[in-house]
C-alpha positions, 0 to 999 in steps of 0.5 A, spaced: 262 165 764 263 171 760 267 176 763 270 183 761 276 185 764 279 192 764 286 193 766 288 200 767 293 200 772 298 203 768 297 210 765 300 209 759 296 203 757 289 201 758 287 194 756 280 191 755 280 183 754 273 179 753 274 172 756 270 166 756 272 162 762 279 163 762 280 163 754 281 170 751 277 171 745 277 178 744 282 184 746 283 192 745 289 195 747 289 203 747 296 206 747 295 213 751 302 216 748 299 215 741 293 219 738 287 215 736 284 218 730 279 213 728 272 216 728 274 223 730 271 229 727 275 235 724 273 241 720 278 241 715 280 245 708 280 242 701 288 244 699 288 240 692 283 237 688 285 231 683 281 230 678 285 224 675 284 220 682 276 223 683 278 225 690 281 231 694 286 232 699 284 236 706 288 239 711 285 237 718 290 238 722 295 232 722 302 232 719 299 229 712 293 231 709 287 226 708 284 223 702 277 225 701 274 221 695 268 223 691 263 218 693 264 220 700 263 227 699 256 229 701 251 233 696 251 239 701 258 241 699 257 241 692 257 247 688 250 250 685 249 247 678 255 242 678 255 240 671 255 232 670 257 228 664 253 222 663 249 222 670 256 223 674 258 229 677 266 231 676 269 233 682 272 239 679 265 242 678 263 240 685 268 242 690 273 247 690 280 249 693 280 253 700 273 250 701 271 248 708 268 241 710 266 237 716 270 230 715 270 224 719 276 219 719 274 213 716 281 209 716 287 212 720 294 213 717 298 207 715 305 208 712 306 213 707 298 213 706 294 219 709 288 218 713 282 216 709 276 221 710 269 222 709 263 227 710 258 222 711 258 222 718 256 216 723 255 217 731 255 210 734 250 210 740 248 204 745 243 201 740 243 206 734 248 209 729 246 216 727 247 218 720 246 225 720 247 227 713 246 221 710 238 219 709 239 213 705 243 209 710 237 208 715 236 200 716 237 195 721 244 191 722 245 185 717 247 181 723 239 181 725 235 176 722 228 173 722 223 175 727 228 180 731 228 184 725 221 184 724 220 187 731 225 192 730 222 194 724 216 195 727 219 199 733 223 204 728 216 206 726 215 209 732 222 213 732 222 221 731 228 221 726 229 228 723 228 229 716 235 228 712 238 223 717 238 216 717 239 211 723 241 204 723 239 199 729 245 195 732 245 188 735 245 191 742 238 194 740 235 187 739 229 186 744 229 194 746 222 198 746 221 204 742 222 208 748 229 206 749 231 207 742 228 214 742 232 215 748 239 213 744 237 217 738 235 223 742 242 223 745 246 222 739 242 228 736 244 232 742 251 230 741 251 232 733 247 239 735 253 240 739 258 239 734 255 243 729 254 249 733 262 248 735 264 248 728 260 254 726 265 259 729 271 254 728 276 256 723 279 250 719 283 246 721 280 244 728 279 238 732 271 238 733 270 231 736 273 225 739 271 218 739 270 215 746 276 212 749 277 204 750 273 203 756 267 207 754 267 204 747 268 197 749 262 197 754 258 200 749 260 195 744 261 188 747 257 189 754 251 184 753 246 180 757 251 174 756 256 177 759 256 176 767 261 181 770 265 187 768 271 187 772 276 193 773 282 194 777 283 202 776 279 207 781 279 212 775 277 207 770 272 204 775 269 210 776 268 212 769 265 205 767 260 205 773 258 212 771 257 210 764 253 204 765 249 207 770 247 213 765 246 209 759 245 202 761 242 202 768 240 194 768 247 192 768 249 196 774 250 190 778 255 187 773 260 192 775 266 190 780 272 193 782 278 189 783 282 190 789 286 183 790 294 183 790 295 178 784 294 182 777 287 182 774 290 178 768 294 174 771 288 172 776 284 169 770 291 166 766 290 170 760 297 174 760 300 169 756 295 168 751 295 176 750 303 175 748 301 170 743 298 176 739 305 179 738 309 173 736 310 171 729 309 163 730 303 161 734 303 153 737 296 149 736 294 144 741 296 138 737 303 140 736 302 144 729 303 151 729 301 157 724 306 163 722 303 170 721 307 174 716 304 181 715 306 185 709 304 191 705 300 187 700 296 182 704 297 178 711 300 171 709 298 165 714 302 158 713 300 152 717 305 147 719 304 140 722 310 140 725 310 135 731 302 134 730 301 126 730 293 126 731 291 122 726 291 115 723 294 117 716 297 123 713 290 125 710 287 125 717 293 129 721 292 134 715 285 135 716 285 135 724 291 140 724 287 145 719 281 144 723 285 147 729 288 152 725 282 155 722 279 156 729 286 159 732 286 163 726 280 167 727 282 168 734 288 171 732 285 176 727 280 178 732 286 179 737 291 183 733 285 186 729 288 185 722 285 187 716 285 187 709 286 181 704 288 175 708 291 168 704 291 162 708 296 156 706 292 150 709 296 143 709 294 139 703 288 135 703 286 130 698 279 129 700 274 134 698 269 133 704 275 135 708 276 141 705 269 143 705 269 141 713 275 146 714 271 152 710 265 151 714 269 151 721 273 157 718 266 161 717 263 158 724 269 161 728 269 168 724 261 168 726 263 172 732 267 177 729 264 184 729 268 186 723 265 184 716 269 178 713 268 175 706 271 168 706 272 164 699 274 157 698 280 153 698 283 153 691 287 147 688 293 150 691 290 149 698 290 157 699 284 160 702 283 167 700 279 172 705 278 179 707 277 182 713 274 189 715 279 194 718 276 196 725 282 200 728 289 200 727 292 193 728 296 191 734 302 191 730 301 198 728 299 201 735 304 197 739 310 196 735 315 200 731 320 199 725 327 195 727 332 200 727 337 195 724 334 192 719 329 197 717 323 192 718 326 187 713 326 182 718 333 180 716 340 183 715 346 181 710 352 177 713 358 180 715 362 177 709 357 179 704 357 186 706 364 187 707 365 185 699 360 189 697 363 195 701 370 193 698 366 194 691 363 200 692 370 203 695 373 201 688 368 204 684 369 211 688 376 210 687 376 210 679 373 217 679 377 223 677 380 227 682 379 222 688 384 223 693 382 219 699 376 214 700 374 213 707 370 207 709 366 208 716 364 201 718 362 196 724 368 193 727 366 186 724 366 188 717 373 193 719 376 186 722 374 182 715 377 188 710 383 189 714 385 182 715 382 178 709 382 183 704 388 187 706 392 185 699 385 187 695 385 194 698 393 195 697 392 193 690 386 199 689 391 204 692 396 202 688 392 202 681 388 208 682 394 212 686 389 214 692 389 212 699 383 208 702 382 208 710 378 203 714 375 206 720 371 202 725 365 205 729 363 201 735 357 204 735 355 202 728 352 195 727 351 191 720 348 192 715 350 200 716 356 203 713 358 209 710 363 211 704 366 218 703 370 220 697 375 226 699 377 230 692 383 233 691 380 240 691 378 239 698 381 241 704 387 236 707 385 233 714 391 232 718 388 228 723 390 221 724 385 215 723 385 212 730 383 219 732 377 219 727 375 212 729 375 215 736 371 221 735 366 216 731 365 211 736 363 217 741 356 216 743 351 221 741 350 226 747 342 227 745 339 221 747 332 220 744 327 217 749 319 216 748 315 221 751 311 219 757 304 220 757 304 225 762 309 229 758 306 228 752 300 233 750 295 230 745 290 235 742 284 236 745 277 236 742 272 242 743 266 237 744 268 231 749 263 225 751 256 229 753 252 226 759 245 225 757 240 230 759 235 224 762 237 217 764 236 211 760 229 208 761 229 202 764 224 197 762 220 194 768 218 187 767 210 185 769 210 181 775 205 175 775 198 177 778 197 172 784 191 168 784 187 168 790 186 161 793 179 158 794 176 158 801 174 152 805 167 152 803 169 153 796 174 147 796 168 143 800 163 145 794 168 143 789 170 136 792 163 134 793 160 137 786 165 140 782 170 135 782 167 131 776 167 137 772 174 139 774 177 132 773 173 132 766 176 139 764 183 136 766 182 130 762 180 134 756 186 136 754 189 130 755 184 126 751 184 132 746 192 131 745 191 123 744 186 125 739 190 130 736 196 125 736 191 119 733 189 124 728 196 126 726 197 119 725 191 118 721 193 124 717 200 121 716 197 114 714 192 118 710 197 121 706 201 114 705 194 111 703 193 117 699 200 116 696 199 108 695 192 110 692 195 115 687 200 110 685 194 105 684 190 111 680 196 111 676 196 104 674 189 104 673 190 110 669 195 106 665 190 100 664 184 105 663 188 108 657 190 101 654 183 099 655 180 106 651 185 104 646 182 097 645 175 100 645 177 105 640 179 099 636 174 094 637 169 100 636 172 101 629 171 094 628 164 094 630 162 099 625 164 095 619 159 089 620 153 094 621 155 097 614 155 091 611 148 089 614 145 095 611 148 093 604 146 086 604 139 089 606 139 094 600 141 088 596 136 083 598 130 089 597 133 090 590 133 083 588 125 082 591 123 088 587 126 085 580 123 078 582 116 082 583 117 085 576 118 079 573 112 076 575 108 082 573 
């Protein structure tokens, strides 16, 4: 059975896990100490218009200004009479610096890049997504197909959508009546009106609306009929979940349960270890193989190793089975980590093209349950499969991790010997500069030990050749690959402090210890508009109960048994007879089709014979025409001879 597990026992972090039995297939973690900007709405001010990028930079209250492309600017913000070249509007003619706009965060800040903004708003509800200033965006989710799409199109015709707005039906709207869709639309309209009212009196930059927290968002997006239970282990989280479900989804109220056992919730369903795999670089496969996930600036590279995998009769079958397992696990890890962007998978080489096709299909089937839009290519001749995944929110690594202070995110550090030689070369370079009196090298203890012992002669040669002093200061608080080389010039003040005292001063730990601010002490900006309570509860669709058929009385039953039994039996037997007749008719029709096919074949052969006969007939006809002509000629000749004879006699 599918369950939604909500772990809110710690105030700093809330985790929502979707499990099927004891297998984790989706995960969402919200860090309360980190501000989430995705889908938030701000009132900002345009600070710079960049024609070369066809974009503008907007100050919306964050440390870095947001990036607003021209295609994401609604025409309501365009200046009147904006000129265009070749049908395209130039951004410098459409907007201006200092102009105030309502923007929504489409992509959060990543590294040195600012947030991607848009003025084409979207408000997500239970069944609909309202596009208040984008009337062209209305429609039905691409995931909905067939008769369900036709039914929803019919239900949308009854919606009262204001002019200039659009609405998209989500997959949760399948099977919902017009009344339920209209209720969700009214709630979103109420929310949008509140946002616009707050924006009128606010001065940019201003925080207007914050997207729902992870509990409300998970229930809104993931709770379906196939989810049997929603189990929550925190009192406040349970109250929030129960209130939201009771208001928006009253049909699911019985599914919410409060967890009170001593065993932690995630340990109870044995998914804690599965969550930890989302933080690991290497993930093991059941057959003994493994996948290695490396996230870089340009793309996400995933390598598949057979390792100890022996599942298969030969190397081709082993590679095929390992690749199939890896395809399913990769799709799961992408959901758990919420990795987006370009992804390249290096599968184990397979010579059989049919095996490659099956692995591609396995990958597509495993990605079918993903909420993000995924585009999958084909396995190239180098064994690489390219795909792209929509970035729904910041990845797990961006949310829960920070750059290593020692390697600066590189992942590797330079060895002690190599680093010491590099420092020695730098010391010699600084010593050759003019007016140099002393070179101080502040290095970690292992590097200092190597320089003062293995490279003592080289340091002495540098001092003699350049007539300067080289001082190596070990710092116990410094680790490789960090170091510092300081050049003291002749005009600088002379420091009479001994080197061992300087080393002692450097080794003292800093008095100011930087600690992460707790969730209670850290104050995050608060929006003007928070989650509104709908003015009316969601309508519940009452299922029509079957009408009870009144049982016949005693006299009726006696009468039917005496006189109506034969008719009843005949009526009961009619469908059976009709069924048999229909089967016979179907068989006959099938046989008829076969006979027709055979007759058609015969007809084709007869046609061929008829054609040949016609050709023969035409030839014979031509031949039969010649004797008639000859007879006419003979008769004419005989008549001419008879006339000649008569003339002679006369």
